[in-house]
C-alpha positions in Angstrom: 112.1 38.6 137.9 110.4 41.7 139.2 109.1 44.2 136.6 110.2 47.7 137.1 108.3 50.2 134.9 110.5 52.7 133.1 109.9 56.3 134.1 109.3 58.8 131.3 111.7 61.7 131.0 110.4 65.2 130.9 111.1 65.5 127.2 108.6 62.7 126.6 105.7 64.5 128.3 103.8 65.7 125.3 101.0 67.2 127.5 103.2 70.1 128.6 102.9 73.3 126.8 106.1 75.1 125.8 108.1 76.8 123.2 107.9 73.8 120.9 104.1 73.9 121.0 104.0 77.6 120.0 106.5 76.9 117.2 104.3 74.1 115.8 101.3 76.4 116.0 103.1 79.2 114.2 104.2 76.8 111.5 100.7 75.6 111.1 99.3 79.1 110.8 102.1 80.1 108.4 101.4 77.0 106.2 97.7 77.8 106.1 98.3 81.4 105.1 100.7 80.3 102.4 98.2 77.8 101.1 95.4 80.3 101.1 97.6 82.9 99.4 98.5 80.4 96.7 94.9 79.5 96.2 93.9 83.1 95.9 96.6 83.8 93.3 95.6 80.7 91.4 92.0 81.8 91.4 93.0 85.2 90.1 94.9 83.7 87.2 92.0 81.3 86.4 89.5 84.2 86.4 91.7 86.4 84.2 92.3 83.5 81.8 88.6 82.5 81.6 87.6 86.0 80.6 89.2 85.5 77.2 86.5 82.9 76.4 83.6 85.4 77.0 82.6 87.5 74.0 81.7 91.2 74.5 78.2 90.3 73.2 77.8 87.6 75.9 79.1 89.9 78.6 76.6 92.6 77.6 73.8 90.0 77.8 74.9 88.8 81.2 74.8 92.3 82.7 71.6 93.5 81.0 70.0 93.3 84.5 71.8 96.5 85.4 69.1 98.4 83.5 66.6 97.5 86.1 68.8 97.3 89.2 71.5 99.9 89.0 70.2 102.4 86.4 66.8 103.2 88.0 68.1 106.6 89.3 70.2 107.3 86.2 69.6 110.1 83.8 70.8 110.9 80.3 73.8 113.2 80.2 73.7 116.6 78.5 74.2 116.7 74.7 77.7 118.2 75.2 78.8 115.3 77.4 77.2 112.7 75.1 79.0 114.3 72.2 82.3 113.8 73.9 81.5 110.2 74.6 80.3 109.5 71.0 83.6 110.9 69.7 85.6 108.6 71.9 83.7 105.4 71.2 84.2 105.8 67.4 87.8 104.7 67.9 88.4 101.5 65.9 90.5 100.0 68.6 87.8 99.7 71.2 86.1 96.5 72.0 82.7 96.0 70.3 80.5 96.7 73.3 77.0 98.3 73.0 78.4 101.4 74.7 76.2 103.7 76.8 76.7 106.7 79.0 74.4 107.6 81.8 74.5 110.2 84.6 73.8 109.7 88.3 72.5 112.8 90.3 75.1 112.5 92.9 77.2 115.3 94.4 80.3 113.2 94.9 82.6 113.4 91.9 82.9 109.8 90.6 82.7 107.7 87.5 82.8 103.9 86.9 82.4 101.3 84.2 79.9 98.4 84.4 80.8 95.2 82.7 78.9 95.0 79.4 79.6 98.5 78.1 77.8 101.0 80.4 79.7 104.0 81.9 78.2 106.0 84.7 79.3 109.5 85.7 78.0 111.6 88.6 76.7 115.1 88.2 79.2 116.1 90.8 82.1 115.1 88.5 80.6 117.0 85.6 80.4 120.1 87.9 84.0 119.7 88.9 85.4 119.0 85.5 84.2 121.7 83.1 86.4 121.4 80.0 85.8 119.1 77.1 89.2 117.5 77.1 89.1 117.1 80.9 85.8 115.2 80.6 87.2 113.2 77.7 90.0 112.0 79.9 87.7 110.8 82.6 85.5 109.0 80.1 88.6 107.6 78.4 89.8 106.2 81.7 86.6 104.4 82.2 86.7 103.1 78.7 90.1 101.7 79.6 88.5 99.6 82.4 86.2 98.1 79.8 89.0 97.6 77.3 91.0 95.6 79.8 87.8 94.0 81.2 88.8 94.9 84.8 85.3 94.7 86.1 84.5 91.3 84.6 87.8 89.9 85.9 87.1 91.2 89.4 83.6 89.7 89.4 85.1 86.4 88.2 87.6 86.4 91.1 84.9 87.1 93.6 82.7 84.3 92.4 85.6 81.8 92.3 86.6 82.8 95.8 83.1 82.3 97.0 82.9 78.9 95.5 86.3 77.9 97.0 85.2 79.1 100.4 81.9 77.1 100.1 83.8 74.0 99.2 86.1 74.5 102.2 83.1 74.7 104.5 83.0 78.4 105.0 79.8 80.5 104.7 80.2 82.6 101.5 76.6 83.8 101.3 77.4 87.3 102.3 80.0 87.6 99.5 77.5 86.2 97.0 74.9 88.7 98.1 77.3 91.5 97.5 78.2 90.3 94.0 75.8 92.7 92.2 77.5 95.6 93.9 80.9 94.5 92.7 80.0 95.8 89.3 81.5 99.0 90.7 84.8 97.5 91.5 87.6 98.9 93.5 90.4 98.4 91.0 94.0 97.7 91.9 96.7 100.3 91.4 97.9 98.4 88.3 94.5 98.5 86.8 94.1 102.2 87.5 97.5 102.9 85.9 96.5 100.9 82.8 93.2 102.8 82.5 95.0 106.1 83.0 97.4 105.4 80.2 94.7 104.1 77.9 92.5 107.2 78.5 95.4 109.6 77.9 96.4 107.9 74.6 92.7 107.8 73.5 92.4 111.6 74.2 95.6 112.3 72.3 94.4 110.2 69.4 91.1 112.1 69.2 92.1 115.6 70.1 95.8 115.7 69.0 96.8 117.2 72.4 96.8 116.3 76.1 96.6 119.9 77.2 94.0 120.2 80.0 93.4 116.4 80.0 94.5 116.1 83.7 92.0 118.6 85.0 90.1 116.1 87.2 93.3 114.8 88.8 94.6 118.3 89.4 91.3 119.3 91.0 91.3 116.2 93.3 95.0 116.9 94.2 93.9 120.4 95.4 91.2 118.9 97.4 93.6 116.4 99.0 96.2 119.0 99.8 94.2 122.1 100.4 91.5 121.0 102.8 91.6 117.3 103.6 89.5 117.8 106.8 86.7 119.3 104.7 86.3 116.4 102.3 83.0 114.7 102.3 82.8 111.2 103.6 82.1 109.9 100.1 85.1 111.8 98.7 87.3 110.4 101.5 86.2 106.9 100.5 87.0 107.5 96.9 90.5 108.7 97.8 91.1 105.6 100.0 90.2 103.2 97.2 92.3 104.8 94.5 96.1 105.3 94.1 97.6 108.5 95.4 96.7 111.3 93.2 100.1 112.9 93.2 101.6 109.6 92.0 99.1 109.3 89.2 99.7 112.9 88.2 103.4 112.5 88.0 103.0 109.4 85.9 100.4 111.0 83.6 102.5 114.2 83.1 105.4 112.1 82.1 103.3 110.2 79.6 101.7 113.4 78.3 105.1 114.9 77.8 106.2 111.9 75.8 103.1 112.1 73.6 103.5 115.8 72.9 107.2 115.4 72.0 
């Protein structure tokens, strides 16, 4: 009997590219994105959960290196600003950090909280916000970041992500090199809202009013709407990494009204 080889149909030719090939690639990419997203979310939950096992004393010891690295150019604030800070940290509900306030000689209005209890404000912010209660709100906001341990959680996420990338074969050295700079974290909108609320409540508890507390946000709103083209590069960067000022103002005004009434 003569053997006649069976011819392959076109559908059996797996070497041909076509729509099915692109569909498979798309599914593969989508699956990878979903897996990475799930891993990132899981790492976030793990970082937030692990923070509960770190005492404030331990956290302060971990970040004592900031004295030599980040605070070299820092200066002590004026007696008036220090007095506001001392008044706020007497609140019994605050975490037991070794709180400290320092000033950076920087024109850009800004303030941030370092894990471990140090709050830094720029001279530009103190020039912009002139009233006691307005400055108290800014400091109260930063105390809120410490109260919720936003900076420590952010650093934990970054370290866990770097470790996961290394295990997966990716080079995470650049991320690890930037870890010291992550002490000044870009907080999420949820975290900023939490700190806004905390700061406003703290101001009301200490001053018995919220009148004038939103001075900083009102000034920034004028800068945004009045002359956006004239904003400095640093100020534009600040606005890009924070929630919309008008949204924050509307939320804070609503909360202030509820406190006053």
